[in-house]
N, C-alpha and C positions, 0 to 999 in steps of 0.2 A: 399359456406361453406369453411373455411380454413381447410386444412388437414395437421396437423403437422406431423413431423417425429420424433418419439420417439428416434431413435438411431442416434446420430450425432457422427462422429469420433473425434479424439483427438484434432484437432486444436481448435475447438470451446470450448472443455472441458478445455484446458489449458488457454484459454482467460477468460472463466468464473471464473477459479481458480484465475487468476491474479486480476480480478475485485473484487472477494470476499476478497482477501488479501488486496487490496487497500482500500476497503470500511472499513474494520475493522481498518486498519492503520489510515485512516481519522478520524474514530470515536474516536480512541485512542488519536490522536493529539488534537481533539476537547475537549477530556475529560481533558487531561493534559495541554493543552494550550488554555484555554477558551478565548473567545473574551474579549478584554480589555475594560471594561465598562467606557465610559467617564463620568466624573461628570457632573451634569446639569450646563448649561451656567450661568456663573457669571460675574459680572463686573471685569475688570482687577485689580482694587484696592482691591476687595474682595478676588480674587484669590491670589494676592500677600500676603495678610495678612494670609490667610489660609496656604499658602506655608511656610511662615516663621514660623508659629506656629507648623506645622508638622515637620519642620526641627529641631526646638528647642526642641520638645518632642521626637525626633527620632522615630516618628511613621511611620514605613515602609509602612503600609497599606495605610495611608493618602498620603504619598509621592508618592507612585505608582498611587493612584487615581487622585490626583490633578496635578501631574507633567506634563503630556501631554497637558492639557488644559492651564496650566500656561505658558508652553513653546510657545504654539500657540499665547497667548495673548501678549507675549513679541515681537513677529515678526509682529504683526498687528499694524495699525496706521500709522501716518506720520513718526515716527522715528523708524519704524520696522526694517529698513535696516541699522540702525546705528551700527557700530562695537561693541560698548559696549553692545547693546541689543543682538546681535548674540552671543557674548561671554557668556553672561549670560544664553541664551537659551541652549548653549552647556553644561554649568555646571549643568543646571537642568537635562538634559538627562543623564549626568554622575551620579548624585545623584539617579535618578530613577533606573538606571541599578544596582548600588550598593545596593539599597534597595531590588531589586529582589533577589539578592544574599543572603542578609540577611534573607529574607523571606523563601528562599529555605533551608537555614541552620536551621532556627527555625522549619520548617516542616519536616526536613530530606529528602528533595526532590531535587535531583540534576537537575531537569528540571528548577527550578528557576535559577540555574547557567547557564544553556543552554540559556535561554532567555536573561539573563544579558550579556552573551558573545556576542550574536547576536546583541543586542542593542549597545554594545561598539564597535563592529567592524563596524557597520553602521556609528557611530559617528566618528570614526577615519577617514573613507573614506570621510565623509562630511567636516571634518576639512581640510584634505589634498587637496580636490578639491576647497575649497572656495577661492575666489579672493578678497573678500571685507575686510577681516580682515588680519592684518599683525602685526609684532612686537613680542617682547619677551613674551607677555602674551599669545599669540596664541601657541607659541612653548612650553611654560611651561604647558598649558593645554593639548597639544598633548602628552607630555611625561607623564602626569598624567593619560591620558586615556590608554596609552600603558602599564603603570604599572598596572592599574586596570585590563586590559585584562589578564595579567599574573597571577594576584592574583585570578581572577575568575576561570581561568583554573586550577590552583592548587587546590583550595578549591572545585571546582566542581568535579574534579576527585576523591578527597577524599570522597566526598558525595557518589558518585557512587559506590565506593568500599566498603564503610562501612554502608551506610544507605539505600541501595536498598533492595527490597524483596530478599528472598533466591534464587528464580529462576534466577533473573537478576544478582545476585552476582555470582552464578555458571557460568552463561553465560559469565560474565566479565572475570572470571578466566580462562575459556577455550580459549576465544579470546586472552587473554594475553599470555597464554602458547604457543599458535600457533604462535603468533607474535615473541616471544622470541626464539622460535625454528629456526626461519629464521634470527636471528641477533638482532631484537629489535632496541634499540637506537643506537647500534653500526653500523647498516646498515639502516639508516632512509630512504634512497632512494630506498630500495628494500623490507625490511621485512614487512612494514605495508601494502602495496598494494598487495604483493604476498601472504600474509597470508589470505587476503580477497578472492583472487582467490581460493586458496586451500580450504578455508571454503566453498565456493560455490560448489566446486567439492565434498567435503565430504557430504554436504547436498543432492546433487542429487544422490550420491551412496546410502545414507541411505534410501531415499524415493523411490529408484528404484523398490523394490517389489510392493509397492503401486501403483506407476505410471504404471508398467507393467499391473497389474490387472485392473486398470482403462482403459488403452488403449485397452486391449483385450476385456473388456466388451463392450465398444463403438464399436469396430470393429465387434463383433459378432452381435450386434444390427443392425449394418449397413448391414450385410449379409441378414437380414430379410426384408430389404426395398422393394424388388420386390414383395414379398408375401403381405406385408402391403399395397402397392399400389393396388394390386388386391382387397384386402378387401375394400379399400377406394372407389374403383369404384362400389362396389356392396352394401355396407352398409353405414350407416351414423349415427351420434349422439352416443347415449349411446350404441346401439347395435354394433356399430363399435369399441368402446373402449373395450367392452366385448370380441369381436372376437380377437382383438389385444392382449389382455391379455392372452387369451387362447392359442394363438400362441406362446407367450413367454413361457408359461408353457409347451407347447408341445416340445420345444427345450431346456428346462431347463435353461431359461434366466430370471434373475431378473432385471427389468428395471431400479432399483435404484442401482444396483451393481456397476455402474461406478461413482456414486456420493459420496458414503461414503469414499472411499480412498482420494477423493479430500477434503472433509470436515476434515478428520483426519489430513491432512497436515497443515491446517491453523494455529492451535495453535503452531506447531513447527516453522513455518515461522515467526510467531509473536515473539516467544521467541528469535530467532536469531536476528530479527530486534531490539528488546529492549536491547539485550545484546551488539550489536554493537553500539547502541546509547549511552549506558552507557560508552562505551570505547571511546567516541567521543574526550574527552580531551587528551587521549593518542595518538589518531590519528593525533593530531596537531603537533606531533613531526616528522611525516612522510611526504615525497614528492613523486611526480610521474611524470616523463617526464616534462611537461610544468607546472605542479603544484608545484611552489616554490616561496619563498618570493620576489626574484629578479623580476620575470616576473610579479608577482601580483602587484608589486609597479607601473609597467607601465600601467596595465590594472586593476585597482581596480574595484571590484564589478563584474568583468567578470572571471578573472583567480584567483583561490583560492591560498592563500599562503601555504596551507598545506592540508592534507587529512581529517582534522577534520571539514572543512568548504565547503560551496557550490561552485561548479565549473560549469560555464555555458557550456563550450565546452564538458565536461563530460556528462552533461544532454543530449545535442544534440546527443552525440554518443550512449547513451542509447536509445534514440528515434529511431535512425537508426537500432540499434540491434533489437528493437521490430518489425519494418517493415520487416527486413530480416528474422527474426524468423518466422513470419507469412507466408512469401513467401515460405520458405523451408519446412514448415509443412503442406502445402495444400495437402489434402489426397484424394480428389475426384473432378473431373472436374466440376460437377454440383454446388459444394460449393465454387469454386475458387474465383468467383467475390465477394461473400459475405465475405469470409475470408480476402481478400485483403482490403476491406473497413473497416472491423473491425480492421485489423492491423494498418491502417492509422489513425483511430480514437484513438486507444490506444497510438499510437506514439505521438499524439497531447495532449492527456489527462495527461499522466504521467509526462511530462516535466513541465506542468503548475502546477501540484501538488508539484513537487520538488522545483519550484520557490517560491511559496507561503509558503511552509513548508520546509525550508531549511534542508537538511539532509547532513550528513558527506559525503564527496566525496569517502571515503573508502567504504561506503555502496553502493553508485552508482556503483563503480567498482565491488562490490560483485554481484549486481543485473545484470550487463552486463554479467558477467561470468556465472551466473545462466541461463541467456537466451541462451548463447552459448552452455552450457552443455546440457540444455534441448532440444535445437534443434538437437544436435548430437544424443541424445537418441532417439528422435522421428524418425530421419532419419534411425537409426538402426532398430527401431521397424517396420518401413514401409517396410523394406527388409525382415522381419521375416514372414514366412507363418502363417496365422491363421488357427487353425484346423477346418475342415469343420463341418457344423452343423449336429448334429445327434438327431434323435427324442428320447425322453425319454418315456420309457414304461408308459402306461397310469396309472398303479398302483403306479408308482413312482412320478408321477406329484403332485406338492403341491399346491393346490388352497388355497386361504386364503386372507391375507391382500391385496396382489398386483394382485392376479389372482382369480377372482370370480368363484364360483362353477357353475355347469350347472343350468340354470334357468333364470328368468327374470333379466335384467340389474339392478344393484343396490340393489336387494333384496336377493341375494344368494339363490334363489330357493324357498322363502317362498311364493311368490305371484303366485299361479297357478290356472288353471281353475278347475272345479269340477271334471273333469276326471283325474286330477293329471298331465296333460301335462303342460309343462312351457309355459308362455306367451312369444310370440315372437313379437318383435316390427318391424314388416315389414309393408310396405305400402299395404293396401287392394285394390284390383281391384274394378271396378264398380259392377261387378257381385256379388262379395262377400258382398259388402255393401247392395245391394238390397235383397240378401238372408237373411242377418242378420236382416233387418227390418221386413221380413215375420215372 
């Protein structure tokens, strides 16, 4: 029989919290960025006709739907590698990206601009890295793509400022005020990344009371572990759970008291996430150490040109911060190995998420800073003594939803023998069984 331990200290709770946040962010991304459904397979000539019709009618929905398949059909066949076919496929990708922008403007959704910008940046990198096409047509198309990137950034930022919901608008304004406080566009190499770090500090300070309550709750539950182990050696099943709950009541501990502070924080974290994402096009004006256009031109797709786009080294740095955070917050020797494993798993999981769902580099800096400040808070809490457990007087103990009253397990005392004594679920000896048959 597996014997769980209801009270786990803070390291596991912070990991669960991060997983919950990641799960909600993932679901949000799935909601706002659904899978791009490819149109059913058609013959190349049919796709070409459908594409031309969609372009003529300026039907953005059809352009977005047909475009990816039409692009693939252009690159297939014997002449798929021909320069003119490659050029045409690039133009299709440009048209699809601009259609995404128009669709976002029609819906008042800046996420359409985010997707369009991501598509255009990939297209720009592909054109720069291509060795098969050359000449003035390639250069003209490259300039057209770069102009489209600027247009998408401007219109996407306007959408985020004016068409987002009230909560995201408020978050956008707060992030912008904080950035302007440190110089804004006048100090692009400092203000954008430093404001993200300061925002992380403010967030940790705001949730400090909740975090402290959560930490103390888990620590107090951990103090009960020796007594819980004694109960586990003596009882099992439902009777064990009843005894554990009564033990919690005896010392005035609610086993769920460490969970609700964690759950309360999630909407707040999501609000900050969506606010920073809405500010993504403004972050494109900022740089940070190696994140700049010059270095990005040498290592496209790896180094970001600005803080509004994905940067691979920064994602790796975030993974390292996850590992170090786990090592520094190990709170008990018996859980050390488990917490180290979880730390490495998390360090592998999140970078993959960031690669497939590109986030602004400024947000990754924010999350690294959040990890650092969270670790410092945990180290400080580990040095703070936890008040010793004190028994609560019996008349002040509160049985109910989490702590059952005296009586049989699961029945709150309703199922009793005729004598009125509670039914106890203990194993009967052989003598007791024979006596009962008589």
